[in-house]
C-alpha positions in Angstrom: 0.0 0.0 0.0 2.5 2.6 -1.2 -0.4 5.2 -1.4 -1.3 4.6 2.3 -1.5 7.5 4.7 0.2 7.1 8.1 -0.4 9.4 11.0 2.6 9.7 13.5 1.9 11.1 16.9 4.6 12.1 19.3 5.1 15.2 21.5 8.8 15.2 20.7 9.7 16.9 17.3 12.8 14.8 17.0 10.9 11.5 17.2 8.4 12.9 14.6 11.2 13.8 12.3 12.9 10.4 12.6 9.7 8.5 11.8 8.7 10.8 9.0 12.1 10.5 7.4 11.9 6.7 7.6 8.3 6.4 6.2 8.0 9.3 3.7 9.8 7.6 0.9 7.1 4.9 0.8 3.9 6.4 2.4 2.0 9.7 2.7 2.9 10.9 6.2 0.9 13.2 8.5 2.1 14.3 11.9 0.5 15.4 15.2 2.4 16.6 18.3 -0.4 16.1 20.8 -3.2 13.7 21.6 -5.9 16.4 20.9 -4.4 17.2 17.5 -4.1 13.4 16.7 -7.8 13.0 17.2 -8.5 15.9 14.9 -6.2 14.7 12.2 -7.5 11.1 12.5 -11.0 12.2 11.8 -10.2 14.4 8.9 -9.6 13.7 5.2 -7.6 11.9 4.1 -8.3 9.5 6.9 -5.1 7.7 8.0 -4.8 4.0 7.2 -2.5 3.5 10.2 -1.5 5.5 13.3 1.9 5.3 15.1 1.1 6.6 18.5 3.4 7.6 21.3 2.2 6.4 24.7 3.9 8.9 27.1 2.6 12.3 26.2 1.5 15.3 28.4 -2.1 16.4 28.8 -3.5 13.3 26.9 -1.5 10.1 26.9 -1.6 7.5 24.1 -4.0 5.2 26.0 -6.5 8.0 26.3 -6.1 8.8 22.6 -6.6 5.2 21.7 -9.8 5.0 23.8 -11.3 8.0 22.1 -10.3 6.7 18.6 -12.1 3.4 19.3 -15.1 5.3 20.6 -15.5 7.3 17.4 -17.3 5.4 14.5 -15.2 7.5 12.1 -11.8 6.3 13.5 -12.5 3.1 15.4 -11.3 0.9 12.5 -7.9 2.6 12.1 -5.2 0.2 13.3 -2.9 1.8 16.0 0.7 0.8 16.7 2.0 2.0 20.0 5.5 3.5 19.9 6.9 3.8 23.5 10.0 3.6 25.7 8.1 1.3 28.1 9.3 -2.1 27.1 8.1 -4.4 29.8 5.9 -7.4 28.8 3.2 -6.0 31.2 3.2 -2.6 29.3 3.0 -4.4 26.0 0.1 -6.6 27.1 -1.7 -3.7 28.6 -1.5 -1.8 25.3 -2.7 -4.7 23.2 -5.6 -5.4 25.6 -6.8 -1.8 25.1 -7.0 -2.2 21.3 -3.5 -1.5 20.0 -2.7 -3.5 16.9 1.0 -3.8 17.6 3.7 -2.4 19.9 7.1 -0.9 19.0 9.7 0.0 21.6 12.0 3.0 21.6 14.7 3.5 20.4 13.2 2.3 17.2 14.9 -0.1 14.7 14.1 1.1 11.1 13.7 -2.4 9.7 11.3 -3.4 12.5 9.2 -0.3 12.1 8.9 -0.8 8.3 8.1 -4.5 8.8 5.4 -3.8 11.4 3.9 -1.0 9.4 3.8 -3.1 6.2 2.2 -6.0 8.1 -0.5 -3.8 9.6 -1.3 -2.1 6.3 -1.6 -5.4 4.5 -3.9 -6.7 7.3 -6.0 -3.5 7.0 -6.2 -3.9 3.2 -7.4 -7.5 3.6 -10.0 -6.4 6.2 -11.2 -3.5 3.9 -11.5 -5.9 1.0 -13.5 -8.4 3.1 -15.7 -5.6 4.3 -16.3 -4.4 0.8 -17.1 -7.9 -0.3 -19.5 -8.4 2.5 -21.2 -5.1 1.7 -21.5 -6.2 -1.9 -22.9 -9.5 -0.9 -25.4 -7.9 1.5 -26.5 -5.5 -1.2 -26.8 -8.4 -3.7 -28.9 -10.4 -1.2 -31.1 -7.4 -0.5 -31.5 -6.9 -4.3 -32.5 -10.5 -4.9 -34.9 -10.5 -1.9 -36.5 -7.4 -3.3 -36.7 -9.0 -6.7 -38.2 -12.1 -5.2 -40.7 -10.1 -3.2 -41.7 -8.2 -6.4 -42.1 -11.5 -8.3 -44.3 -12.9 -5.5 -46.4 -9.7 -5.5 -46.9 -9.9 -9.2 -47.7 -13.6 -9.1 -50.3 -13.0 -6.3 -51.9 -10.1 -8.1 -52.0 -12.1 -11.3 -53.7 -15.1 -9.6 -56.1 -12.8 -7.7 -56.9 -11.0 -10.9 -58.3 -14.2 -12.3 -61.0 -14.1 -9.7 -61.6 -10.4 -10.4 -62.1 -11.2 -14.1 -64.6 -13.9 -13.3 -66.5 -11.8 -10.8 -66.7 -8.1 -11.9 -68.3 -7.2 -8.5 -65.0 -8.1 -6.8 -63.4 -4.7 -7.6 -61.4 -3.4 -4.8 -62.6 -6.1 -2.4 -59.2 -7.7 -2.5 -57.4 -4.5 -1.6 -59.8 -3.8 1.2 -59.7 -7.2 2.8 -55.9 -7.1 2.6 -55.8 -3.8 4.5 -58.4 -5.1 7.0 -56.3 -8.1 7.8 -53.1 -6.1 8.2 -54.9 -3.7 10.6 -56.3 -6.5 12.7 -53.0 -8.4 12.8 -51.2 -5.3 13.9 -53.8 -4.6 16.6 -53.6 -8.2 17.9 -49.8 -8.8 17.8 -49.3 -7.9 21.5 -52.3 -10.0 22.6 -51.2 -13.0 24.7 -53.1 -15.4 22.4 -51.5 -14.1 19.2 -48.2 -12.6 20.2 -46.2 -15.8 19.4 -47.7 -16.2 16.0 -48.3 -12.6 14.7 -44.7 -11.6 14.3 -43.7 -8.8 12.0 -42.7 -11.4 9.4 -45.9 -13.3 9.8 -48.0 -10.2 9.4 -46.1 -9.3 6.2 -46.7 -12.7 4.8 -50.3 -12.7 5.9 -51.0 -9.3 4.2 -49.2 -10.5 1.0 -51.2 -13.8 0.7 -54.6 -12.4 1.7 -55.7 -11.6 -2.0 -55.7 -15.3 -2.7 -58.6 -16.1 -0.4 -61.2 -16.3 -3.2 -59.0 -17.7 -6.0 -61.2 -20.9 -6.0 -64.1 -18.9 -7.5 -62.4 -19.3 -10.9 -63.8 -22.8 -10.8 -67.4 -21.9 -10.1 -69.7 -21.9 -13.2 -70.8 -18.5 -14.4 -74.5 -19.2 -13.9 -73.9 -19.6 -10.2 -71.1 -17.1 -9.6 -72.8 -14.3 -11.5 -76.4 -15.2 -10.7 -78.3 -11.9 -9.9 -80.2 -13.3 -7.0 -80.2 -15.7 -4.1 -78.7 -19.2 -4.8 -80.7 -22.4 -4.6 -79.6 -25.0 -2.0 -77.9 -27.0 -4.7 -76.2 -23.9 -6.2 -75.1 -22.9 -2.7 -73.4 -26.3 -2.3 -71.5 -25.8 -5.5 -70.5 -22.3 -4.5 -69.1 -23.6 -1.2 -66.6 -25.8 -3.1 -64.6 -22.6 -4.1 -62.9 -22.8 -0.7 -61.3 -26.2 -1.3 -60.8 -25.6 -5.0 -58.8 -22.5 -4.0 -56.6 -24.3 -1.5 -56.1 -27.3 -3.9 -54.9 -24.9 -6.7 -52.4 -23.3 -4.4 -51.3 -26.6 -3.1 -50.6 -27.8 -6.6 -48.6 -24.7 -7.3 -46.7 -25.2 -4.0 -45.9 -28.9 -4.8 -44.0 -27.7 -7.9 -41.5 -26.1 -5.6 -38.8 -28.1 -3.9 -39.3 -26.2 -0.6 -42.4 -24.8 1.1 -43.2 -21.2 0.2 -44.4 -19.3 3.3 -46.9 -17.0 1.7 -48.4 -19.8 -0.3 -48.9 -21.9 2.9 -50.8 -18.9 4.4 -52.7 -18.3 1.2 -53.8 -22.0 1.2 -55.0 -21.7 4.8 -56.9 -18.6 4.1 -58.5 -19.9 0.9 -59.5 -23.2 2.5 -60.8 -22.1 5.9 -61.9 -18.5 5.7 -65.6 -19.6 5.7 -65.2 -21.7 8.9 -67.0 -20.3 12.0 -65.9 -20.2 15.6 -68.8 -22.4 16.7 -68.1 -25.0 14.1 -71.0 -24.3 11.8 -68.9 -23.1 8.8 -67.5 -24.9 5.8 -65.8 -26.8 4.2 -64.6 -28.8 7.2 -66.7 -27.6 10.2 -63.6 -26.6 12.2 -64.2 -24.6 15.4 -62.3 -22.4 17.8 -58.5 -22.5 17.7 -58.6 -25.4 15.2 -59.2 -22.7 12.6 -55.9 -21.1 11.6 -55.4 -17.6 12.8 -55.0 -16.4 9.2 -58.5 -17.8 8.2 -60.1 -16.4 11.4 -58.8 -12.9 10.5 -60.0 -13.2 6.9 -63.4 -14.5 8.1 -64.1 -11.2 9.8 -62.6 -9.1 7.1 -64.5 -10.9 4.3 -67.8 -10.7 6.0 -67.5 -7.0 6.9 -66.6 -6.1 3.3 -69.4 -8.2 2.0 -71.9 -6.4 4.2 -70.8 -2.9 3.2 -70.5 -3.6 -0.5 -73.3 -3.5 -3.1 -74.1 -6.5 -5.1 -76.6 -7.0 -8.0 -79.0 -8.4 -5.5 -78.5 -5.9 -2.6 -77.4 -2.4 -1.8 -74.5 -1.5 0.5 -75.1 -1.7 4.2 -74.0 1.2 6.5 -70.7 0.4 8.2 -72.2 0.8 11.7 -74.9 -1.8 10.9 -72.2 -4.1 9.6 -70.3 -3.6 12.8 -73.4 -4.6 14.9 -73.8 -7.8 12.8 -70.1 -8.6 13.5 -70.7 -8.1 17.2 -73.7 -10.4 17.1 -71.4 -13.0 15.6 -68.9 -12.8 18.4 -68.3 -16.3 19.9 -70.5 -17.8 17.1 -69.1 -16.8 13.7 -66.0 -15.0 14.8 -63.1 -15.4 17.3 -64.2 -13.2 20.2 -60.8 -11.6 20.6 -60.6 -10.7 16.9 -64.1 -9.1 17.2 -62.8 -7.1 20.2 -59.8 -5.9 18.2 -62.1 -5.0 15.3 -64.2 -2.8 17.6 -61.0 -1.0 18.8 -60.0 -0.2 15.2 -63.4 0.1 13.6 -62.6 3.6 12.4 -59.6 2.2 10.5 -61.9 -0.2 8.8 -64.2 2.6 7.7 -61.2 4.6 6.5 -59.9 1.7 4.5 -63.3 1.1 3.0 -63.7 4.7 1.9 -60.1 4.8 0.5 -60.6 1.8 -1.6 -64.3 2.3 -2.4 -65.8 1.5 -5.8 -66.6 5.2 -6.1 -67.7 5.1 -9.7 -70.4 2.5 -9.0 -70.8 2.1 -5.2 -73.3 4.0 -3.1 -72.1 5.7 0.1 -71.4 3.6 3.1 -74.1 5.5 4.8 -76.7 4.2 2.4 -79.5 2.5 4.2 -79.9 -1.0 2.7 -81.2 -4.4 2.9 -79.2 -7.1 4.8 -77.2 -10.1 3.5 -77.5 -13.8 4.4 -73.9 -14.9 5.2 
């Protein structure tokens, strides 16, 4: 490192001159005659690659200078070689324990100084290279993770869009339910029943996978899916198959991958069980209570709320307050009671989400007084 910068620190001008004369033919040399000045120079540009530091100096000794260098993020990685007349093994051990990279005793031997300096500069160069490589690798990993997240997002939107194409009334339903679930999960993450499950990563995956909940509707015949009226019992049985069809489709996609994909696993749970009810009266498997995955319990409330406040060809939109009262009625029956309680705390957020992602071009106001919906 012939272009390296070395800072020499000594209160004796003669010692500075000797070290400067020895090192200047090979390196760029800067000098400081006190500890205070050394700290200033070390933090300025060009930052030294190595510091030769006298230990015995007035006002601020070398150990104090070293301590302050290590405390400053700008200078803490600069290697320091102590240069001192103290030559006992205890002195050397003390200096090394306090962060010195090496120890040179006075009177100096030119060959020793040059060898020690060269060794420390080569070691620093290797550390800097490794640091740069690590920084590059971290940036590359971050880039690939971002790229992977982007691919996952596009894939989810593409799959969810299939359901939107089949059902023109879906509109912003997917966006709203996605936001509802995130709001509920964030509200519940400190709850004793949910804290272990609703981590930041889990909430992120849950929010990402939520739009897949109705993907199974692509398999429902048009005359049932788009029927402008109440379904017959037989038609309703066919409609209910969309839950399992959705989870089966996701499972087939998941099986093509060598390892499980977290967001697909959650998407499969939500698609399969978001019509289950807390009391066991839901479908397709009649699960009850905590046997229903948390992801599906959250979607159950989000989906029902949005269905109630959204217009359909066979009904008008219900006021948000009326939908809230229906949700409360379903506490301990349709919905997990703690999730209902969280919903009530953040009800205003639900209303704000509904308004933000409303079907403004075709949807009546949330305050429109309307008929109910059989859920």
